N, C-alpha and C positions, 0 to 999 in steps of 0.2 A: 442497591448495594447492601450486602449483608456485612456491615461493619463489625457487628458482634462476632460473627464467624471469623472474620479476619483477626480481630483482637485476640480471640481465644487461641487460634492457631499460632499466632506470633508469640503469645505469652508462653504457650506450652513448649514451643521450640526453643525459646530463649533460655529456659531453665534446664533443658536437657543436657546431659553430659555429652560433649562432642565425641563422635566416632572419628575414624580416620578421615581427614579432610579430602574432598575432591575439588579439583579446579575445572570448571566448565568454561570453555572459550565460546564467546557469542559474537560471531561476525555479523556486521550490519552494513548495508550498502550506502547509507546516507551520512552526511557530515555530522560531526558530533554536536553541532548546534541545532540540527533539525529536531523538530518536536518528537518524531518517532525515536530518534536516538536518545534524546533526553529522557523520554518515558522508559526506554529500554534500560538505561543506566540506573534509573530509580528502581525498576523491577529487580535488576541484578543485586543492588544493595539491599533491597528488602529480603530477597532470598538468602543472601549471605548472612545478614543479621538474624533473620528468622530461624535459620537452621543452626544457629549457634556456631557458624563457621564450618559445618559439615560439608556444605556445598558452597563454594566461592565462585561466583560467576564474574568473569572479566569480559567486558564489551570491547569490541574492535570496530568502531564506526569508520565510515568513509571508504569502505572496501579495502581496508588496510590488511586484512588477513586473507580474505577471498573476495574476488570481484562478485558483484551482485548475481550475475548469471550462474556462478559456481557455488553459491551458498547452499542452496537446497540439496544438491548432490553431496556436498561435504557433510551435511547433517545425516542424510540417508545412510552414507557409508561409514559413519562413525569417525570421520576425520575431526569433527568437532561434535560436542554434545548437544549444542543448542544454537539457534541462529534466527535471523529475521530475513524474510524474503517476500517480495511482491509476486504472488503466485500467478498473476495473469501473464507473467513472463514465461510461464511454462505451459501455455495453452496447446503447444504442439504435442505435449504428453497426453493431455486430456482436455477436451473442450470445456469441461465444467470449470476449470481453473479461470476461464475468461468471463465468468458470469458477471463480475463486477466492472467489466470494461466494455459493456454493450452501449454504444452511443445513444444518449438521450432516452434511455429506458428510465433512469432516475436522474433528478437534477438537484435534489436537496438531501440533507442529512436524514430527515424524517422518512423520506421515501426509501433511502438507502438502508435505513434500519430495518424496514419491512422486507427488503430484498435479502438482507443478511439473515434474517430469521428464517426465510424460506430456504436459503442455501447452506446454512451452517451444518446441518446434519449430513447432507451428502458430501460436503467438503471434508468434514472430519472423517467420514468413512473412507473416502478416497485416499486421504493422507495416511490413515492407519494401514491401508493396503500397501503403502510404499515405505513402511517402517518409520513413519513420522507421527508424532503425537502433537496435536495442536494445543498450545498453551493459552495464547490470547491473540486477538486481532484488532487492529485499529484502522479506521478509514483515513484516507487523504481528504482534504477539502475538494470541492468541485473543480474539475479540470477546465482550464481555459486555453486559448491559442496565443502563442507568442510569435511575433514576427519582427523583422527589422525594417518594416515598411508598412504603410497603410494598406489594409485589405478590406474590400467591400463586397467581393464576390469570390466564388470558387475559382473563377477564371484568373483572378489575381495571384493564385497560388501556384500556377503552372511553372514547373521547373525549379521550385524552391527546394533546397536541401533540408530535409525534415528529420529531426531526431526520432528514431524508432526504438522502442524497448519491449514490445510484445506484439502478438498477432494483430491486435486491434489497431495499434498505432501504425503498423506496417500497411494494413489494409486501408486505413484512413488516408495515408499518403497516396496510395495507388488510386483511390477513387477521387481524389482531389487534384491529381496530376502532379503531386510533389514527389520528390525523390527520397525514399527512406534511407537513413543512415543509422546503423546500430551504434548507440552511444550509451555507456553506463552512466549512472547518476554522478559518480565521482569525476567523470570526464567532461561534464556539461560546460563548465566555464571555459576550459581550454578549447573545446570544440567550437564554441561560438566565437571566441577571440581569434581563432585561426581560420575561420570560415569553413570549417568542415561541415557545419550545419548553420542555418540561420532561422530556424523555426522549431517549435515543439508544441505538443499539447501536454500541459502539466498544471499543477496547482500553483497558486500564488506563493505557497510556502517554498517550493523548490526554487522558483525564480528568485525569491528574496534571499534564501540561504546562499545561492550561487551568484548573487549580485549581477544578474543578467542584464541589468540596465546599462552596464558597461559596453554591451555589444548589441542589444536589441532595443527596439523603440516602442513597440505596441503590445499590449495584452488585451485580448478580447474575452470578456466574460461570456462563455457559451454554456457552462455547466454541462459538459459532455458526459461525464460519469464520475463516480467516486470510487477509485480502486482501493484495495485494502493491503496493508502489510500484515504478515503472519509470523508469529514467534512460535517455532516448532522445536521439539526435543526429539532426538534419535529414539526410536521405539524401544530398542534394547536397553538403552540408558534409562529410559523411563520405567521399564519393567523392573530394573535392578534397584530402583530408588525406593527407600523405605516408605511405608504408608504415611508416617508422620511427616517426612520431608515432602512427599507429594502433596499433602494437605497444605503445607506452608507455601509451596510453589503455586498451587491453585488459588490460595488466598491472595498472594502477591499479584498473580495474574489478573484476578478479578479487579483489584484496585488499579492496576496498570491500564486495563482496558477502559475503565471508567475515566481515569485521568487523561489517557491519550485521546479518547473521543472528545472529551471536554476541550482539550487543547486544540484539536482539529477545528472544532466549531469556533473557538475564540480567535484562533490564529488566522482565520480566513480574512476578516476585515483588516487586521493588523498588517498582514503581509501585502495585501493589495494597496494599502496606504503607503507601505514602504516602497513598493514598485513605483508608485506615483512620485513619491518624494525623491526617488533616484532619477527622475526625469522621464519616465515612461508615460505614454498615453494609456490610461486604464479606463476601459469603457465597455458597455455591452455591445455585442455584435449587432449590426444592423438587421432589420427585418428580412431583407432580401437574402443576405448571407445565411441567416438562421434557417430560412425556408430550404435553402439548398443543403445545408448541413443535416437537417432533420430527414430529408429524403435519403441522404447517404446513410443515416442512422437506421432507417427502415430496411435498407438493403443489407446492412451488416447484422441487424437483428435476425433477419430471415436466414442469413448464412450461418450464424451461430446456432440457431435452433436446429438447422439441418445437421450440423456437426455434432451437437450435444445430444440429439435424439430424445427419447422419452424422458430421461432424467432431467435434461435441460428444460423441456417443455413443462415438466412438473414444477420446477422451480419458478418459472415465469408465471404459470397459472396460479400457484400459491401466492406469489407476490401480488399479482393483479387483484386477486380476490381480497387480500388483506388491505390493499390500497383502496379498493372500492368501499370496503366496510369502514375505513377510516375517514371517508369524505363526509 
Protein backbone atom coordinates (compact mmCIF):
# COMPACT_ATOMS: atom_id res chain seq x y z
CA UNK A 1 0.00 0.00 0.00
CA UNK A 2 1.26 3.43 -0.88
CA UNK A 3 -0.19 5.15 2.19
CA UNK A 4 1.95 8.24 1.59
CA UNK A 5 0.44 8.61 -1.88
CA UNK A 6 -3.04 8.28 -0.42
CA UNK A 7 -2.36 10.85 2.28
CA UNK A 8 -0.97 13.35 -0.22
CA UNK A 9 -3.96 12.95 -2.54
CA UNK A 10 -6.43 13.26 0.30
CA UNK A 11 -4.73 16.29 1.76
CA UNK A 12 -4.48 18.06 -1.57
CA UNK A 13 -8.13 17.45 -2.33
CA UNK A 14 -9.35 18.51 1.08
CA UNK A 15 -7.90 22.00 0.77
CA UNK A 16 -9.08 22.60 -2.79
CA UNK A 17 -11.92 25.03 -3.37
CA UNK A 18 -15.00 23.00 -4.31
CA UNK A 19 -16.27 23.18 -7.86
CA UNK A 20 -19.84 22.37 -8.80
CA UNK A 21 -20.75 19.26 -6.83
CA UNK A 22 -21.62 16.04 -8.63
CA UNK A 23 -23.66 13.21 -7.15
CA UNK A 24 -22.68 9.72 -8.25
CA UNK A 25 -25.15 6.92 -7.52
CA UNK A 26 -23.48 3.59 -6.81
CA UNK A 27 -25.79 0.53 -7.02
CA UNK A 28 -24.60 -2.62 -5.24
CA UNK A 29 -26.25 -6.04 -5.32
CA UNK A 30 -25.50 -7.26 -1.81
CA UNK A 31 -26.97 -6.32 1.57
CA UNK A 32 -25.69 -3.27 3.39
CA UNK A 33 -24.12 -5.46 6.07
CA UNK A 34 -22.10 -7.51 3.58
CA UNK A 35 -18.38 -6.76 3.69
CA UNK A 36 -18.35 -5.73 0.03
CA UNK A 37 -21.08 -3.16 0.71
CA UNK A 38 -19.35 -1.93 3.86
CA UNK A 39 -16.12 -1.48 1.91
CA UNK A 40 -18.01 0.30 -0.86
CA UNK A 41 -19.62 2.69 1.61
CA UNK A 42 -16.22 3.54 3.08
CA UNK A 43 -14.82 4.10 -0.41
CA UNK A 44 -17.74 6.42 -1.21
CA UNK A 45 -17.14 8.44 1.95
CA UNK A 46 -13.42 8.61 1.19
CA UNK A 47 -14.11 10.05 -2.27
CA UNK A 48 -16.72 12.48 -0.99
CA UNK A 49 -14.38 13.75 1.71
CA UNK A 50 -11.24 13.62 -0.42
CA UNK A 51 -12.72 15.66 -3.26
CA UNK A 52 -13.97 18.27 -0.86
CA UNK A 53 -17.53 17.42 -1.85
CA UNK A 54 -16.94 17.92 -5.57
CA UNK A 55 -17.97 14.28 -6.06
CA UNK A 56 -20.47 12.84 -3.62
CA UNK A 57 -20.98 9.10 -4.00
CA UNK A 58 -24.20 7.59 -2.63
CA UNK A 59 -24.30 3.81 -2.31
CA UNK A 60 -27.49 1.79 -2.90
CA UNK A 61 -26.92 -1.73 -1.50
CA UNK A 62 -29.20 -4.73 -1.64
CA UNK A 63 -30.21 -4.27 -5.27
CA UNK A 64 -32.36 -1.32 -4.19
CA UNK A 65 -31.56 0.84 -7.24
CA UNK A 66 -30.83 -1.83 -9.86
CA UNK A 67 -30.93 -5.61 -9.62
CA UNK A 68 -27.49 -7.19 -9.74
CA UNK A 69 -27.87 -8.40 -13.31
CA UNK A 70 -28.73 -4.86 -14.46
CA UNK A 71 -25.96 -2.93 -12.73
CA UNK A 72 -23.24 -3.35 -15.35
CA UNK A 73 -25.53 -2.18 -18.15
CA UNK A 74 -26.68 0.78 -16.06
CA UNK A 75 -23.06 1.93 -15.67
CA UNK A 76 -22.22 1.37 -19.34
CA UNK A 77 -25.17 3.43 -20.55
CA UNK A 78 -24.70 6.24 -18.05
CA UNK A 79 -27.87 5.60 -16.05
CA UNK A 80 -25.52 5.68 -13.07
CA UNK A 81 -21.95 6.89 -12.85
CA UNK A 82 -20.48 4.03 -10.80
CA UNK A 83 -21.49 0.63 -9.47
CA UNK A 84 -20.40 -2.78 -8.24
CA UNK A 85 -20.93 -6.02 -10.11
CA UNK A 86 -19.87 -9.67 -10.07
CA UNK A 87 -18.53 -9.88 -13.63
CA UNK A 88 -18.71 -13.65 -13.89
CA UNK A 89 -22.44 -13.06 -14.22
CA UNK A 90 -21.69 -11.65 -17.68
CA UNK A 91 -19.74 -14.57 -19.10
CA UNK A 92 -22.29 -14.75 -21.92
CA UNK A 93 -20.85 -11.45 -23.18
CA UNK A 94 -17.25 -12.64 -23.06
CA UNK A 95 -15.82 -15.84 -21.62
CA UNK A 96 -12.95 -13.92 -20.00
CA UNK A 97 -15.39 -12.56 -17.42
CA UNK A 98 -15.61 -16.10 -16.04
CA UNK A 99 -11.90 -16.53 -15.30
CA UNK A 100 -12.54 -16.29 -11.54
CA UNK A 101 -15.27 -18.96 -11.51
CA UNK A 102 -13.41 -21.94 -12.97
CA UNK A 103 -14.02 -24.75 -10.46
CA UNK A 104 -11.01 -25.91 -8.46
CA UNK A 105 -8.46 -23.93 -10.45
CA UNK A 106 -7.66 -22.05 -7.24
CA UNK A 107 -8.77 -22.76 -3.69
CA UNK A 108 -7.02 -20.15 -1.56
CA UNK A 109 -6.55 -16.40 -1.41
CA UNK A 110 -2.86 -16.69 -2.24
CA UNK A 111 -3.55 -18.75 -5.36
CA UNK A 112 -6.34 -16.39 -6.35
CA UNK A 113 -4.02 -13.39 -6.00
CA UNK A 114 -1.75 -14.95 -8.62
CA UNK A 115 -4.71 -15.62 -10.90
CA UNK A 116 -5.88 -12.01 -10.58
CA UNK A 117 -2.39 -10.74 -11.40
CA UNK A 118 -2.54 -12.75 -14.62
CA UNK A 119 -6.08 -11.63 -15.51
CA UNK A 120 -6.22 -7.99 -14.41
CA UNK A 121 -4.70 -6.51 -17.56
CA UNK A 122 -6.99 -8.36 -20.00
CA UNK A 123 -10.06 -7.65 -17.84
CA UNK A 124 -9.27 -3.93 -17.67
CA UNK A 125 -8.81 -3.81 -21.44
CA UNK A 126 -12.06 -5.69 -22.00
CA UNK A 127 -13.97 -3.29 -19.75
CA UNK A 128 -12.47 -0.21 -21.38
CA UNK A 129 -13.83 -1.48 -24.69
CA UNK A 130 -17.28 -1.50 -23.09
CA UNK A 131 -17.09 2.09 -21.82
CA UNK A 132 -16.22 0.94 -18.30
CA UNK A 133 -13.24 1.96 -16.20
CA UNK A 134 -12.25 -0.47 -13.44
CA UNK A 135 -11.68 1.29 -10.12
CA UNK A 136 -11.01 -1.60 -7.75
CA UNK A 137 -11.86 -5.25 -7.23
CA UNK A 138 -12.25 -7.43 -4.13
CA UNK A 139 -12.52 -11.23 -3.95
CA UNK A 140 -15.11 -13.28 -2.15
CA UNK A 141 -14.03 -16.00 0.30
CA UNK A 142 -13.75 -19.53 -1.10
CA UNK A 143 -17.08 -20.93 -2.27
CA UNK A 144 -18.76 -23.87 -0.57
CA UNK A 145 -21.91 -25.90 -1.19
CA UNK A 146 -25.12 -25.32 0.77
CA UNK A 147 -27.89 -27.93 1.07
CA UNK A 148 -30.89 -28.68 3.24
CA UNK A 149 -29.81 -32.32 3.56
CA UNK A 150 -26.68 -34.41 3.97
CA UNK A 151 -24.81 -34.92 0.70
CA UNK A 152 -22.03 -37.48 0.32
CA UNK A 153 -21.94 -37.91 -3.46
CA UNK A 154 -23.00 -36.20 -6.66
CA UNK A 155 -25.81 -38.74 -6.92
CA UNK A 156 -27.35 -37.20 -3.80
CA UNK A 157 -27.74 -33.90 -5.68
CA UNK A 158 -30.02 -35.28 -8.38
CA UNK A 159 -33.12 -33.12 -8.82
CA UNK A 160 -32.24 -30.52 -6.16
CA UNK A 161 -33.21 -26.96 -7.10
CA UNK A 162 -29.95 -25.00 -7.17
CA UNK A 163 -29.43 -21.25 -7.15
CA UNK A 164 -27.68 -20.13 -10.35
CA UNK A 165 -26.14 -16.69 -10.86
CA UNK A 166 -23.68 -17.15 -13.73
CA UNK A 167 -22.57 -19.60 -16.42
CA UNK A 168 -20.38 -21.54 -14.03
CA UNK A 169 -23.13 -22.17 -11.49
CA UNK A 170 -25.58 -23.07 -14.23
CA UNK A 171 -23.15 -25.58 -15.74
CA UNK A 172 -22.27 -26.99 -12.31
CA UNK A 173 -25.95 -27.67 -11.74
CA UNK A 174 -26.26 -29.44 -15.09
CA UNK A 175 -23.22 -31.64 -14.50
CA UNK A 176 -24.38 -32.66 -11.02
CA UNK A 177 -27.98 -33.33 -12.02
CA UNK A 178 -29.38 -30.37 -10.10
CA UNK A 179 -31.96 -27.95 -11.49
CA UNK A 180 -30.59 -24.40 -11.95
CA UNK A 181 -32.82 -21.53 -10.83
CA UNK A 182 -31.68 -17.94 -11.45
CA UNK A 183 -31.83 -16.05 -8.14
CA UNK A 184 -30.31 -12.64 -7.38
CA UNK A 185 -28.39 -12.14 -4.14
CA UNK A 186 -31.12 -9.93 -2.69
CA UNK A 187 -33.67 -12.74 -3.23
CA UNK A 188 -31.74 -15.59 -1.58
CA UNK A 189 -33.51 -15.65 1.79
CA UNK A 190 -36.98 -15.60 0.27
CA UNK A 191 -36.08 -18.20 -2.35
CA UNK A 192 -34.90 -20.67 0.28
CA UNK A 193 -37.76 -19.93 2.65
CA UNK A 194 -40.35 -20.57 -0.06
CA UNK A 195 -38.65 -23.61 -1.58
CA UNK A 196 -37.84 -21.96 -4.90
CA UNK A 197 -34.34 -23.35 -4.33
CA UNK A 198 -32.73 -25.47 -1.64
CA UNK A 199 -29.05 -25.35 -2.55
CA UNK A 200 -26.34 -23.01 -3.76
CA UNK A 201 -22.61 -22.60 -4.12
CA UNK A 202 -21.49 -19.47 -2.33
CA UNK A 203 -19.21 -18.19 0.39
CA UNK A 204 -19.86 -18.37 4.09
CA UNK A 205 -20.28 -14.60 3.96
CA UNK A 206 -23.37 -14.72 1.75
CA UNK A 207 -24.99 -17.45 3.82
CA UNK A 208 -24.25 -15.66 7.07
CA UNK A 209 -25.58 -12.31 5.83
CA UNK A 210 -28.77 -13.98 4.60
CA UNK A 211 -29.25 -16.18 7.69
CA UNK A 212 -29.66 -19.24 5.51
CA UNK A 213 -29.58 -21.53 8.54
CA UNK A 214 -33.26 -20.70 8.85
CA UNK A 215 -33.87 -22.85 5.74
CA UNK A 216 -30.73 -24.91 5.06
CA UNK A 217 -28.89 -27.46 7.16
CA UNK A 218 -25.46 -28.21 5.64
CA UNK A 219 -22.46 -26.24 4.37
CA UNK A 220 -19.65 -28.19 2.75
CA UNK A 221 -16.23 -26.56 2.46
CA UNK A 222 -15.16 -27.41 -1.08
CA UNK A 223 -13.23 -24.19 -1.94
CA UNK A 224 -14.62 -24.29 -5.46
CA UNK A 225 -13.46 -20.83 -6.56
CA UNK A 226 -13.06 -17.24 -5.36
CA UNK A 227 -15.10 -14.89 -7.55
CA UNK A 228 -14.54 -11.14 -7.51
CA UNK A 229 -16.72 -8.06 -7.26
CA UNK A 230 -15.70 -5.10 -9.43
CA UNK A 231 -16.33 -1.40 -8.88
CA UNK A 232 -16.55 0.34 -12.24
CA UNK A 233 -17.11 3.90 -13.44
CA UNK A 234 -18.78 4.87 -16.71
CA UNK A 235 -15.98 5.58 -19.19
CA UNK A 236 -17.35 8.96 -20.28
CA UNK A 237 -17.82 10.01 -16.67
CA UNK A 238 -14.24 9.03 -15.88
CA UNK A 239 -12.87 10.94 -18.86
CA UNK A 240 -14.75 14.06 -17.74
CA UNK A 241 -13.40 13.83 -14.18
CA UNK A 242 -10.53 16.16 -13.34
CA UNK A 243 -7.08 14.68 -12.89
CA UNK A 244 -7.03 15.82 -9.27
CA UNK A 245 -10.27 14.01 -8.51
CA UNK A 246 -9.16 10.95 -10.48
CA UNK A 247 -6.11 10.83 -8.21
CA UNK A 248 -8.32 10.98 -5.13
CA UNK A 249 -10.58 8.23 -6.46
CA UNK A 250 -7.60 6.03 -7.30
CA UNK A 251 -6.12 6.57 -3.85
CA UNK A 252 -9.42 5.71 -2.15
CA UNK A 253 -9.75 2.69 -4.44
CA UNK A 254 -6.31 1.44 -3.48
CA UNK A 255 -7.26 1.64 0.17
CA UNK A 256 -10.65 0.00 -0.45
CA UNK A 257 -9.14 -2.93 -2.33
CA UNK A 258 -6.69 -3.52 0.49
CA UNK A 259 -9.38 -3.24 3.17
CA UNK A 260 -11.89 -5.34 1.26
CA UNK A 261 -9.41 -8.13 0.62
CA UNK A 262 -8.38 -8.11 4.28
CA UNK A 263 -12.03 -8.35 5.27
CA UNK A 264 -12.59 -11.25 2.88
CA UNK A 265 -9.76 -13.18 4.50
CA UNK A 266 -10.81 -12.38 8.07
CA UNK A 267 -14.51 -12.86 7.39
CA UNK A 268 -14.08 -16.43 6.18
CA UNK A 269 -13.61 -18.06 9.58
CA UNK A 270 -16.04 -15.71 11.29
CA UNK A 271 -18.92 -16.45 8.94
CA UNK A 272 -18.39 -20.21 8.95
CA UNK A 273 -18.51 -20.08 12.75
CA UNK A 274 -21.68 -18.02 12.44
CA UNK A 275 -23.31 -20.65 10.22
CA UNK A 276 -22.45 -23.32 12.78
CA UNK A 277 -23.78 -21.18 15.61
CA UNK A 278 -27.03 -20.86 13.67
CA UNK A 279 -27.38 -24.64 13.74
CA UNK A 280 -25.88 -25.68 10.41
CA UNK A 281 -23.48 -28.58 9.96
CA UNK A 282 -20.27 -26.99 8.64
CA UNK A 283 -17.59 -29.41 7.48
CA UNK A 284 -15.25 -30.28 4.61
CA UNK A 285 -16.78 -32.39 1.87
CA UNK A 286 -15.87 -36.07 1.98
CA UNK A 287 -13.09 -37.46 -0.19
CA UNK A 288 -15.45 -39.31 -2.53
CA UNK A 289 -17.54 -36.20 -3.17
CA UNK A 290 -14.45 -34.06 -3.71
CA UNK A 291 -13.10 -36.53 -6.25
CA UNK A 292 -16.34 -36.31 -8.21
CA UNK A 293 -16.42 -32.53 -8.00
CA UNK A 294 -12.81 -32.18 -9.18
CA UNK A 295 -13.62 -34.31 -12.22
CA UNK A 296 -16.48 -31.93 -12.98
CA UNK A 297 -14.06 -29.05 -12.49
CA UNK A 298 -11.71 -30.49 -15.11
CA UNK A 299 -14.59 -30.68 -17.58
CA UNK A 300 -15.59 -27.08 -16.89
CA UNK A 301 -12.00 -25.85 -17.16
CA UNK A 302 -11.66 -27.43 -20.60
CA UNK A 303 -14.97 -25.90 -21.67
CA UNK A 304 -13.95 -22.45 -20.45
CA UNK A 305 -10.59 -22.61 -22.22
CA UNK A 306 -12.31 -23.55 -25.46
CA UNK A 307 -14.67 -20.58 -25.13
CA UNK A 308 -12.01 -18.10 -23.98
CA UNK A 309 -9.51 -19.00 -26.70
CA UNK A 310 -5.93 -17.78 -26.74
CA UNK A 311 -6.57 -14.95 -24.27
CA UNK A 312 -7.99 -17.36 -21.74
CA UNK A 313 -5.15 -19.82 -22.25
CA UNK A 314 -2.63 -17.01 -21.75
CA UNK A 315 -4.21 -16.15 -18.39
CA UNK A 316 -4.14 -19.76 -17.22
CA UNK A 317 -0.56 -20.28 -18.44
CA UNK A 318 0.64 -17.12 -16.68
CA UNK A 319 -1.14 -18.15 -13.48
CA UNK A 320 0.30 -21.67 -13.51
CA UNK A 321 3.80 -20.37 -14.17
CA UNK A 322 3.51 -17.95 -11.25
CA UNK A 323 2.04 -20.65 -9.00
CA UNK A 324 4.88 -23.03 -9.84
CA UNK A 325 7.44 -20.32 -9.09
CA UNK A 326 5.79 -19.63 -5.73
CA UNK A 327 6.05 -23.25 -4.55
